[in-house]
Steps between C-alpha positions, in 0.01 A plus 500: 500500500797718431817359345784721386835460332778357713703823488199697617440253783857541622460879509163475675628257761809704579287810547273304736803386699629855540154626599463220753834586661396864539169390653673254735730773626197717574310215670793432731448843658123477553369437848251230591197731493579626150530149360182383674300796373624440145405132514151578633462744212613229257238262643229762457617567144470130418143499632415811300648347185304174535296558179816558296676201660201272430480620139870424456452158656221421252753550219751274672241229570369507143850462360580222748188303406578537131844354566349208690644568846414234757228569756750533784694770313179680413410503869838654589447766236136588566406813695161601634381766743573274796855429392567867429377590847717224647795642308437852631445369853832319478672829419324663797618217726859548389467874561399433861784259576792618714766668286803270483744773397707629791396207719779387731495121504814461712692722739801414713814635662814287461806516726636805317209711627350590161121515465418291192157465336388307196241715322270412209554694176335485154644269235467771233347402165326166453421344165210256500404267217169318544231316307121507471375645831442876459443551874875447543542848349333660803643259757857548382463875470365532854760278662792660319390856581440406866859374517632815335577329169414598145381215278504429128230246413485285193168317501396212280346554159178332622418783739665789314202735476378428854843561650543823304169631636589403857845658475354821358265533796769411752738761359229765508439427869869539583527825304197644680697480825822638359678165472685437172271305269807326357528313827291248304548451126351234277686407184270618218605222266451123479820428308725249681796730433372718784555211740852454368576866562378474858705188563806694385439748781430814293851641544506428871160650571331175612609361837286184513296294253192311616350250254154363572374236263557158352811288459599650165492856630693415816760304303555787259537755778740283698711432189516854363477738797801719572351624826387309812182293460227425755308213343135413542498141373200285419283377786521121494327471837421182695242398759615202705235314701680317782358183655409694817303769319148592606287367214263797474788748517691312232200505267439871552865598453552284191191646335584861585869470413414382148166653411461834682684659209688271265689767305716638782848387594384376841256251351588140588612290205572167674326315782713253697322268743631236738425140413370438854207740456455501121248214479252679725576863413612528138164403342328770707758766406472393137121528509524852647742611232306346215178658619680835472607421143856379556668240279716251691812322377635232731769241544420128503414489871271804475321355196448173684294694755333734249482282187379760250784740582729568203851357507765756598816522290848600613434841346194554721706502819703792364213701348351823630152464351348831614176324415245263654737201478671328794761226512455240776759265647474252787821504705631258764576758767617850589850439369365389162280809478795727576712319242231553234483872579879532491509328161210670323418818695596855408586616855187716504229380742428161656275390786446207732163407650544312826416500870841350576717785630824304456421421135405861437829623644700257285316621190530871581871468574579255223320638194720767343232727356440873535170433679414188700162463669344275762125443481441795267425533130778586256276781377630702797823550303422866455659820627163643599428197718842543662416859592736647239222674308540417132797298380733526207535121487610191692879478491616139479875559524700525820684830470377846601130414535293181509125440500253788455686813390348812648640848559739400777649229279578758228750686714871482558680639804801698603686533827479826689796536735509771769809583699625762741832600348596134450836431329626151446820411687 
């Protein structure tokens, strides 16, 4: 892994910022067909470079194992032929999405007779800081280019070699279609000073910072950034089984939400279940989860029903495990479940399982999270499942964009005003 002197990093980062601005200006003038063709070429280049990407990933995985990374983090880091194909397919899907740039999302004529339209425009240059998952390199590159933005990526040290190989292929695909390869740049250094330079804005050349990672990364970005931030916070997701839930549905959703893939941000970390149905249903849900290899940590009421369950601590309710561990709490009613989510949740993704339409509506309207679901697994918290193609993250704030961030969410807008010799009296 490359590490350079701080002065050299500053020079490198500034040069990347200037190159990204030039690329962003060029992207802003490309039509939809040009961008789509370039992204399809990038997807094909990723497929063609699969042997090199896999070889790079072997180096990353070996280093990660030597450093004792947990199984969940190893899973996020690992690439195989299937995951590389999924990555390339994701880029193809983004290429085929409608182009958001130039889209008119509102048009009206006020009393003064002017024709006014609100039209989507690129943001410019995006800086993204992320951890572990090398596929983010391709996802972010595709979404940013689709939205007419250049992107500077700073991946985590864990996936350094994998991300470099992916970025190299992606850039080659863009260049093959005459699109500036500097539309996507990956910081070729693991020194934390590179992140600091990005947070400073690179002399005005970064328009938006997107952090995607754990609490420490998000806290640093929010504290130090001198440009706007679109945060992807941890996924402390809840499944709430209401007293009027269908038992078989509740079992299936609880199992899938936790165990389909434990290392993603949409994985459930806490199960809440109504007291009125817990005696009959919780032991069955617990048996399903345990059979799949999940460790359970419960409150006193949950442990009374499943005696060999570990005791949950206060820390457990606020922990994103990203592993085969689930906290379990028996609650009195819907209001208690919503209060627990408000207190411990991260405003990411939460679901209710119930056949009671009134209870579902109260939950969906009352839980202030980016994604709320009724009778569906939290693992659907994914831009691809929303029809956005790949995603750059799940935004948990309330300004600019919220939930899965795809190409349309990485745009701004301006007002186009047409008159006929109008002068204001």
